[in-house]
N, C-alpha and C positions, 0 to 999 in steps of 0.2 A: 373482253372482260365479262360481258353478259353470258357468253357461251360457257366460260369456265365456271361461273356461279351456278348456272343451270345444271351443269354436269355434276358438280359437287353436291348439290341439293338432292339429286336423284339417287345417289349412292346409298345403299342399305348399310346400317351399322352392323358391326360384328358383335354378337351378344353371347352371353353364357346361356346354358340351357335352362329353361323353366324360370319360375319366379320364386323368390324366397323373401319373406318379410324380414326387416332389419333386426328384429329381436329374436328370430328363430334360433340362431346359433347360441346366443348368450344364455338363453333360458336353460340349456342343458350343460353349461360350462361351469367348471369349478375354479377357473383361473381368476386371479385378482381383477384385472381390468374388465373382464367379462362380467364378473360378479357385480361391479359397480354399475354397469350398463343395464342390469336387471330392473332398475327403477323405471325404465322405458317399456318394460314388458307388460302386456295386458293381463295382469294376474287375476283380479277379482273385482267385483263391484265395490266402490267406496262411496261414502258420503262426504261431500265437500261443498264449499262455497265458491262461486265463480262470478266474476265481474264482466259485464259487457264492455268491450273496447271498440266495437265498430258495428255499424249497421249498413247492409248492402241491399238496396232494393232489387228485386227480381221481377220478371214479367209473370203473368198468370196469377196475379194476386198473392205472390209469395214475397217473403222478406227473409234475408239471411242475417243472423245475429252471431257475431264473432265474440267468443268468450275466452278468458284465461282464468285458471284456478287462482283463488285469492292467496293460497299458501305458496305460490310460486312454483309448484311442482308441475311436471307435464301431465297431460291426460293421456294415458296409454290405453288404446282400444284397438279393435280390429275393424277393418273396413266393412260397414254394413250394420254395426251395432248401434244402440241408441242409449240415451240418458233419460232418466225420469226427473222432471223439473217441478219444483213447488212454486206456483205463481200466486202472489197475494192479491187475487182479484177482488176479494171482499174486504180488503183493508188489513192493516198490520195486526189488528187485535182479533182477527178471525182466522180459522184454519185455512191454509192455502189450498188451492186446487192443483192436484198432481196431474201432469200430462207427460206422456212419453213421446220424444221426438228423435228421429234418426239423426245421426251425425253425418253431415254432408261433406265435411273436410276429410283430408287424408291423414291417417295416423303417422305418416312419415314426417309430418310437421306438428309435433305434439304440444308445442308451447302455447298455441291457441287452437281452438276448435270451434266448429260452426254447427248451428242448428238452423234449418230453413223451415219457416212456418207459413203455411197457406192460410189466408184469412177466410174464415167461414162467417158470413154476416149473421147467421143465426146461432153461432156458437157462443159459449161463455168465455172461453180462454183466448182463442186466437185473435178476436178483435181487441181485447185488452192488451195482448202482447204487442200487436202492431202499434197501438196508440201510446203505450206506457214504457216499454223497454227502451232505454236510451244508454249511450256510453256512460258508464258510472253506476248503472243499476247492478245490484248484487243479488243473486238468487241461490237458493239451496238446491243441490242436485245429488242424484245417486246414479252411479254407473261406472264403467260401461256395462250394459246388459244385452244379452241376445245371442242366439245360436246361428242367426242369419249373417254370415260373414265369409269372406274369402279365407281359404286355408293358409296356414303359416308357411307352407312350402308345397309347390306343385310343379312336378317335372314336365307336365304337358301344358298346363295353363291355357286351355282352350275354353272360352266362355261365351255364352249367349246371355246377355243382360236385357231383361224385359221390364219396362216401366210404363206406368200409366198415371198421368196427373202428378200429384204430389209424391207418388211412389218413386220419382226420380231421385229423391234425396239420398237414400242409402246406395243406390246405383251410382250416383255421382261420386260418392266417397270411394267406391270401388274403381271407377274410371280414373280418378285422380291418383289413387294409390298405384295402380298398374303403370300409369304414365310416368310416375316418379321413380319407379324401380328399374334397374337393369334386368336383362333376361329376355328370353323368347316368350312371346305370348300371342294369342290370336283371339281378339275380342270383337264381338258384334253386339251393338246396342240397338234395340228397337224401342222407340219412345213414342207412345200414343198421347196426343193432346187434343183439347177441345177446339182450339182455334189456332190459325197460323202464327199469330203473334204471341201465343201463350206458352211457348216452350221455355221453361226456366233453364238457365245455364247454356242456352243455345250457342252463344258466342264462344264460350269456352270450349264447349263440345266440338264446335267447328274448328277451332284452333288446334285442339288436341288431335283431331282426325287428320288435319292438314300436315302436322309435323311428326306424327307418330304412326308409322305404317302398320303397327300392331292393332290399331283401333279403327273400326268402321262404325259410323253412326247413321241410322235410318229413322225417319220421322213418319208418322201416320196421323191423319186428322180424324181417326175414328169413323163415325158414321156421318160426319159433316161433308157437305159438297166442297169440292176443291175451289178455292178462290183463284182468280186470274193470276198467273205467274207462279202458282204453287208447283214445285218440282219434286215434292216428296210423295209418299204413299197416301192412300186414302182407304177408309173402310176399317171395320173392326178387325180384331185379330183372327186370322184364319190359318188353316194348314197351308194353303197356297202362299200366304204371306210369309210364313215361317220358312217354307222351301225357297222363297225368293231371296230372303236376306241371309239365310243360313241353311243351305241344302245339306250340310253335314251336321245338323243339329243333334243327331243321335250320337255324335262323338264329342259333344261338349257338356260341360257342367252348366246348368241353367240356373240363374238367379233372377227371380221375378218379384216385383213389389207394386202394389196398386190396390184398387178397390176389390172387395171380396168377389164380386161377379166376374171381374176381369181375370182374377187369379184362378177361379174355378174353371173358366173357359180355357185359360192357358194350360192348366193341368191336363184337361181332356185332349186338347190339340197336340200337346207335346207327346202324349202317349200315342196318338194317331200317327205321328211322324217318326215313331220308333225310339223316342227318348225314354230310357229306363227310369223308373220312379226314384231310384237311389241317386240319380243325377239332377233331380229337380229340387230346388230350394226356394221356398216361398216365405214372404214376410207380410203377414196380416194378423190383426189382433183379435180375431174371433174364429170360432169353429174348432173342431177336433183335428189335430194334426200331429205328426211326429215331432215337429219343432217344439211343441209344448213339453214333450217328454225330454227333449234335449235341454231345454231351459232348466227343467227341474233337476236333471242330473248335473248340469253345469253349476247351478247355485248350491246344490248339496255338496259338491266337491269343494266349492269355494268356502263354504262354511267350515269344512274340515281343516282346510289348510290356511285360512285367513290369518290367524294369529302368527303362525310360523313365518308366512310370507311377508306380512307387514313388518315384522321385526327384522327380517333379512333385508328388505328393501330399504328400511330406515338406516340400518347399519351400513349397507353398501353405498347408499346415496351420501351419507355423511362422510364416508371415506373418500368418495369421489370429489366432493366439493372441497374437502380439506387439501386435496392434492392439486387443486387448480391455482393458477397465478392470481395474485391479488386483484388484478384488473377485472376478474370475473365476479368479485365479491358483491357487486350491485345486485346480481340475480340469485344470490344464494338463499334458499329457504332454510329456516331453522328446524331442527329435529330434537325431540325429547322422547321420553318413554311412551308418550301418547301418540307419537307420529309427527307430522309436519306442523310447524307454527306459521303464523301469518307472515307473509313476505315483508322484507325490509327494503324493497326497491323504491323506485320513484313513486310518489303519490299520484293517484289517478285524477286527472282534471276533467270534470264533466262539462258538457256543452250547454246544459240546461240548468239554470240556477234553481228551478222549481222541482228538480228531481228529488224524490224522497230520500231520506237518510239511507245510503247504501248499506250501512252496517246492519240495518234492521230489516231490509227487504228480504222477502221469502221466508221469514220465520213466523210461523203461526203459533197460537197459544192453544195448548191442550185444554179441552173442555171436559170437566169431570161430570159424574152423574149428578142428577138433581137431588136435592134433599127431599125427604119425605116421600120416598118411593112407595107405591102401593104393595100390598102383600100378594105375592104370586100364587099363593095357595087358593086365592079366590078367583083366579082366571079360569076360563074354559080351556080344555085340553083337546087337541086334535092330533091326528096322525098315529102312527105305530112305531115302535122302536124301543130300545133299551135305555135311551138317554132322553132327558128333558131340556128343551131350550125355553127359557122364560123371557119373553120380550116385554119389558116394563112399560114402554111408551104405548105399545099397541094393546097391551093387556091380554096376552094369550100365551098359553103353554103349547109347545110343539114337540111331539115325540119324534125322535130321529134315530136312525141306525148309525153306528159309529163310522161306517165307511162312506156315508152320504155327505156331500158338501152342504154346508149350512145355508148358503144363499138360496139354493133351489127349494129346500124345505120351507124356508121362511117365506119366500114369495108365493108358494102354493097355499100357504096358510093365510095370505093376505097381509103380511108384514111389508110395509113400504120401505124398500131399501134400493137406492139408485144403483145401477150397474151398467157398465159399458162392455169392457173386454171380456169379463168373466173368467179371467185367467191370471189375476194377480199382477197385472201390468199397470193399469191406469189409476188404481187407487180410488175409484169413484164409489165403491161399496163400503168404504171404511166405516166401522162402527166401534163402540166402546164395549168391552167385556167387563162387567162389574164383578163377576166371580166365575171360577171354573177354569179349565185348561183346554186349549185347542192345539191341533197340529196344523201348521200353516206352511204351504209351499208356494211362496209368492215369487214373482219375477221382477221385482224392483218397484212395486207400487206402494210400498210402505217403508218408513224409515225406522231406525233403531230406537230413536227417542219416542216415537209414536207407539211402538210395541211396548217399551218400558212404561208408557202412560196407560196401558191397558187396551190399546186399539188393535184391531185385527181386520183382515179381509175375509169376509164370509164366503166369497166366491171360490177361494182356494184353500179353505180350512175345513177340517173335520173336528168333531167334538170328541175329546178324550174323557170328559166327565160331564155331569150336568152343568149347564151354563145359565147365567143371568146376564142379559144383554140389554144395553140402553138403546132400544130401537122399537 
C-alpha cells in the first residue's frame, strides 16, 4: 500500500498549456451567462466599505486581516494589486489616515480578501492597525489599484518572483493564484528575510512547493550569518544567487517587491544576467518608473469607462442573482441605480464588546477652511510662472508654471506639506483647495467625497488656474 501511494504521489498532472485568469474569457464575451460573470472581472477601482471577519497572526511582526465587502459583492482584483484603506487613527471626528496595502490573497477566492500589515513601531498607522482592527471593524476602502500584477493570460507562464521583507505580500497573492489555477507554469520564488524565524507565510509556501511541482521556493537571510541548522541561502541578492535559483532568468517574467534599495539592486543585477527591461516588473511607491505611467493610463481608462461598466455590472449581477435558487438568497446583495446596497445576510458578531461602532469606522469628517482668512494680496510672492498659488496658512504666494506639480513648488517655497509616495497613492499630502481648478492624476490616494469637498493631492496635481490653498 505504501509503494502504491508513493508511486501515485510522484506522477505529474496533465495540464493545459499556460495560465489564464478565470475572468479572462467572460470579459470579451457577449453571451448571457458570461455577461453575468463579469461582476467578478477586475474592471476599475471602486469605493466601498469592508468589514474585518478574521485576524491571522504571521511571523516577522506581520498580521493578516481578512475582510469582506459590506455590500456582499466580491472584490474583483488582479494578483499583485493593492487597496487604499482609510484608518481612523485620530478618532471618528478627524480625517482618517490613508494607507495603501497590497492584497495578499488570491483573486480566485473573491468573496473575502486579505491585507497583511507589518508593524512598524515608529509608524503612525501600522501599530494602530495591529492594536485596534478586530473582527467586526468596518473600514472605508478604494481599489483595486495598481499595474503590478500577473497577466490575464500567459501561454508561457514562466516567472521569477523576488521578495524582500514585507514585499512578500503581493508575491504571495501571485503564488496563491498560480497554485489555484490549472495550466502549465514554471515559478521560482526567492524570498529575502532578516532572520530565520521571520519569513511570513513560510508554512504555506512550503506546503505549496511540496504539492505543486510548478513552484519552487528559495530563502535567503540577507547579510545575516547563518544560524545552526539553516538550510537556505545567505547573503544579499547577487548575480550568482540569481544564477543559482534561476539560471534561465532571461527567459522569465520577473516580479519584484521590497524596499527601494533592494529593488534598485535587483534591477541592475537582472540586467547583468540578461533579463530584458520589458520583462522586469517592480512594486515600490517612490521614484520615477514606467509603472507610474501605467498607473496613470490605467486610471484614465477607468474614468472613461467607469459609468458604462458599473451599469453593466449591476445589470448582469442582478440578472445572475435572480436566476439562482432561493437557497442562495442569504448571500444576495441588492442593487439599484446607484449600485450595490448593504448586504442582507447574517449579522456579524464581534468578539470584543468594546469595538467601536462598525458603521462609523473609517469615515472622517471633511474640514472646511477657517473663517476670517487673511488677504492674499498682502503676502510675499516668490518664484516665476504664469499662475499664482496662494497658501493661506503659510502666508505666501508662489508663482508656478502650469506643467509643474504643485507639491514641489510649495515645498521649495517653504510651505509645510507632508508627503510620502509623491505619486498620488498614499494620500499623505492631501490639502484643501479654497478656489481655482487643478488637474489631478492620482493612483487611489483620494476618494470622490474628498474631491467633492475641495481636497486634492498636490504631489500629482498641476494648476489650471490661479489657486487659493488652505496650507
